[in-house]
C-alpha positions in Angstrom: 119.7 -66.0 33.3 121.2 -64.5 36.5 119.5 -61.1 36.2 117.0 -60.3 39.0 114.0 -60.4 36.6 114.9 -63.9 35.4 115.2 -65.9 38.6 111.6 -67.2 39.1 110.5 -70.5 37.6 106.9 -71.8 38.0 106.3 -75.5 38.2 102.7 -76.6 37.3 101.8 -79.8 39.1 103.2 -81.1 42.4 103.5 -84.8 41.8 106.7 -86.8 41.6 108.0 -85.0 38.5 106.9 -81.6 39.6 108.7 -82.1 43.0 111.8 -83.3 41.2 111.9 -80.4 38.9 111.5 -78.0 41.8 114.4 -79.6 43.6 116.6 -79.4 40.5 115.8 -75.7 39.9 116.3 -74.6 43.5 119.7 -76.4 43.5 120.7 -73.9 40.8 119.6 -71.0 43.0 116.3 -70.2 41.2 113.1 -69.3 43.1 110.5 -71.9 42.4 106.7 -71.3 42.7 104.8 -74.6 42.7 101.2 -74.6 41.6 98.6 -77.4 42.0 94.9 -77.0 41.3 94.1 -79.3 44.2 94.1 -77.1 47.3 96.8 -78.0 49.8 98.7 -80.3 47.4 101.5 -77.8 46.6 102.1 -77.2 50.3 102.2 -81.0 50.9 104.7 -81.2 48.1 107.0 -78.8 49.8 106.9 -80.9 53.0 108.0 -83.9 51.0 110.7 -81.9 49.3 112.0 -80.7 52.7 112.3 -84.4 53.8 114.2 -85.3 50.6 116.5 -82.4 50.7 117.4 -83.0 54.3 118.1 -86.6 53.6 120.3 -85.7 50.6 122.2 -83.2 52.7 122.8 -85.8 55.3 124.1 -88.2 52.7 126.4 -85.5 51.2 124.5 -85.8 47.9 122.7 -82.4 47.9 123.0 -80.7 44.5 124.2 -77.1 44.2 126.1 -74.9 46.5 123.2 -73.9 48.8 122.3 -75.8 52.0 119.0 -77.6 52.2 117.5 -74.8 54.4 118.6 -72.2 51.8 117.1 -74.2 49.0 113.8 -74.7 50.8 113.6 -70.9 51.4 113.4 -70.6 47.6 110.3 -72.7 47.2 106.7 -71.4 47.6 103.3 -73.0 47.0 100.2 -71.7 45.3 96.6 -72.6 44.7 96.1 -69.6 42.5 97.5 -69.9 39.0 97.8 -66.2 38.3 99.8 -65.6 41.5 102.0 -68.7 40.7 102.9 -67.3 37.3 103.6 -63.8 38.4 107.3 -62.9 37.7 108.2 -66.2 36.1 110.5 -66.3 33.0 110.1 -70.1 32.6 107.2 -72.4 33.2 107.6 -76.2 33.6 104.4 -78.1 33.3 104.2 -81.5 35.1 100.5 -82.4 35.0 98.9 -85.8 34.0 100.1 -87.4 30.8 96.7 -86.6 29.1 96.8 -84.5 25.9 93.5 -82.6 26.6 94.6 -81.7 30.1 98.0 -80.4 29.0 96.4 -78.5 26.1 94.0 -76.8 28.5 96.7 -75.9 30.9 98.9 -74.2 28.3 95.9 -72.4 26.8 95.2 -70.9 30.2 98.8 -70.2 31.0 99.4 -68.3 27.7 96.8 -65.7 28.7 98.4 -65.1 32.1 102.1 -64.6 31.1 104.1 -62.2 29.0 105.0 -63.1 25.4 108.7 -63.8 26.2 108.0 -66.4 28.9 109.1 -69.9 27.9 106.5 -72.6 28.1 107.9 -76.1 28.7 106.2 -79.5 29.0 107.5 -82.5 30.9 105.6 -84.9 28.7 107.3 -88.2 28.0 105.4 -89.3 24.9 103.3 -86.5 23.5 104.8 -84.5 20.6 105.0 -80.7 21.0 102.8 -80.0 17.9 100.0 -81.8 19.8 100.7 -80.5 23.3 100.8 -76.8 22.1 98.2 -77.0 19.4 95.9 -74.5 21.3 98.7 -72.0 22.1 98.7 -69.0 19.8 102.5 -68.1 20.1 104.1 -71.5 19.6 107.6 -70.0 19.1 108.3 -70.0 22.8 107.1 -73.6 23.4 109.1 -76.9 23.8 109.1 -80.2 25.6 111.7 -80.7 28.3 111.5 -84.4 28.9 113.3 -85.6 32.1 114.3 -89.1 32.9 112.7 -90.6 36.1 114.0 -89.8 38.7 115.3 -86.4 37.3 117.3 -85.5 40.5 119.6 -88.5 40.0 119.4 -89.0 36.3 120.5 -85.7 34.7 119.5 -86.2 31.1 116.7 -84.0 29.7 115.5 -84.1 26.1 114.7 -80.7 24.6 112.2 -81.3 21.8 111.1 -78.3 19.7 107.7 -77.6 18.2 108.0 -77.0 14.4 107.7 -73.3 15.2 110.0 -73.1 18.3 112.5 -70.3 18.0 116.2 -71.2 18.1 116.7 -68.7 20.9 114.2 -70.5 23.1 116.0 -73.8 22.6 119.3 -72.1 23.4 117.9 -70.4 26.5 116.4 -73.6 27.8 119.7 -75.5 27.1 121.6 -72.9 29.1 119.1 -73.1 32.0 119.2 -76.8 32.2 123.0 -76.8 32.1 123.2 -74.2 34.8 121.0 -76.3 37.2 123.2 -79.3 36.6 121.1 -81.3 34.1 122.6 -82.8 30.9 120.4 -81.4 28.1 120.3 -82.9 24.6 118.6 -81.1 21.7 116.5 -82.9 19.2 116.5 -81.2 15.8 112.8 -82.0 15.2 109.9 -83.7 17.0 109.4 -87.5 16.6 107.1 -89.9 18.4 108.8 -91.2 21.5 111.6 -88.7 21.2 115.1 -90.2 21.3 115.4 -91.9 24.8 112.1 -93.7 24.6 112.7 -94.9 21.0 116.0 -96.5 22.1 114.4 -97.8 25.3 111.5 -99.3 23.3 113.9 -101.2 21.0 115.7 -102.6 24.0 112.4 -103.6 25.7 111.0 -105.2 22.6 114.0 -107.4 21.9 114.4 -108.3 25.6 110.8 -109.3 25.8 111.1 -111.4 22.6 114.2 -113.2 23.9 112.3 -114.2 27.1 109.1 -115.0 25.2 110.9 -117.3 22.8 112.6 -119.2 25.6 116.1 -118.0 24.8 116.8 -116.5 28.2 115.1 -115.8 31.6 113.8 -112.5 32.9 116.6 -112.4 35.6 119.4 -113.1 33.0 118.2 -110.6 30.4 118.3 -107.9 33.1 121.9 -109.0 33.9 122.8 -108.7 30.2 122.1 -105.0 30.7 123.1 -104.3 34.3 126.3 -106.3 34.2 127.1 -106.0 30.5 125.9 -103.2 28.2 124.9 -100.9 31.1 128.4 -100.9 32.5 129.7 -99.2 29.4 126.6 -97.2 28.7 126.7 -95.5 32.1 129.7 -93.6 30.8 129.8 -93.8 27.0 127.0 -94.2 24.5 126.5 -96.7 21.7 128.3 -94.6 19.0 131.4 -94.1 21.1 131.3 -97.8 22.2 131.5 -98.8 18.5 134.2 -96.2 17.8 136.3 -97.7 20.6 135.7 -101.3 19.8 137.7 -101.4 16.6 141.4 -100.6 16.1 140.6 -97.8 13.6 137.3 -96.5 14.9 133.7 -96.4 13.8 134.3 -96.9 10.1 136.5 -99.9 10.8 133.9 -101.3 13.2 131.2 -101.2 10.6 133.5 -102.9 8.1 134.2 -105.7 10.6 130.7 -106.1 12.1 128.2 -104.3 9.9 127.2 -107.4 8.0 126.6 -109.4 11.3 124.6 -106.5 12.8 122.4 -106.4 9.7 121.9 -110.2 9.8 120.8 -110.0 13.4 118.5 -107.1 12.9 116.8 -108.9 10.0 116.2 -111.8 12.3 114.2 -109.7 14.8 110.5 -110.8 15.2 107.4 -108.6 15.1 106.5 -106.2 18.0 105.5 -108.4 20.9 102.1 -108.4 22.5 103.0 -107.0 25.9 99.6 -107.2 27.5 97.9 -110.3 26.3 98.3 -114.1 25.9 100.1 -116.7 27.9 103.5 -115.6 26.9 103.0 -112.1 28.5 101.4 -113.6 31.6 104.4 -116.0 32.0 106.9 -113.1 31.8 105.0 -111.0 34.3 104.8 -114.0 36.7 108.6 -114.6 36.3 109.3 -111.0 37.1 107.0 -111.0 40.1 108.7 -114.1 41.5 111.9 -112.0 41.6 110.3 -108.8 42.9 106.6 -109.1 44.1 104.4 -106.4 42.7 103.0 -105.4 46.2 103.6 -101.8 47.1 106.1 -102.5 49.9 108.3 -104.6 47.7 108.3 -102.1 44.8 108.9 -99.2 47.1 112.0 -101.0 48.6 113.4 -101.6 45.1 112.7 -98.1 44.0 114.6 -96.8 47.1 117.5 -99.2 46.3 117.4 -97.9 42.7 117.6 -94.3 43.8 120.5 -95.0 46.2 122.4 -96.8 43.5 121.7 -94.0 41.0 122.9 -91.5 43.7 126.2 -93.4 44.1 126.6 -93.6 40.3 126.0 -89.9 39.9 128.7 -89.2 42.5 131.1 -91.5 40.7 130.4 -89.8 37.4 130.9 -86.4 38.9 134.3 -87.5 40.3 135.4 -88.7 36.9 
């Protein structure tokens, strides 16, 4: 990965995720070429990245060993796809979450890069077999699904196409580790991947509990932020169970397995998230806590990122 011919990464798309990936990759010392098919957008993205990197440096939260100025020197913008792909060993696609758009992008990219260049998609919900269906050489294709915002939340899910080569998964895992991410490898593709499937289960039961009048929107969020989330910020559900019984996981299941099964069997159907009075009531309750106007949401997003930055620093120290 450190050889001179393997230090250029091309990021396709200059939106929030594209900018975040660019910042992550330059923090590891890689040269990043940002491409956007809208003239001038990639250059605007670099201006936004400059602002963010300088703020991070001032807050002593800049990732990597290079200064903000040194990292910015590694980023360049392109309106021409051929030029943007020249010399790249890894391509990270970050365009709209629309299957046809991603398929078209990868079909075009494949004709412009060498056969050993890894093609990676940032999709959060489209399985690799669909994203790369129009690519001829699928062995070098995979999904690298980050968590928003990627700069502060380091997890990245590596999801293989059924034909993805093991060497491609290994090389991507090494790259993500080198730039400070926390990669996890799925052994096969599945709708929603791992993170969104777990998240969907939490969302569904939280929604049901509010909908059924068991708890308020404010308090169900506290169940996570002041309860489960406190543990899950450092250890996952499997280790949590393993540590919550005197003799570990097997003992935990002997003690609590029957109760867990009973609770799971009591879960209701998948809620209707977008229709009916129940959904409207939940939305209204949330908006009373945090109004949905842009200025209120932006302020909370900034607060979220500041808290995540502090948590990332704490986790690094421990």
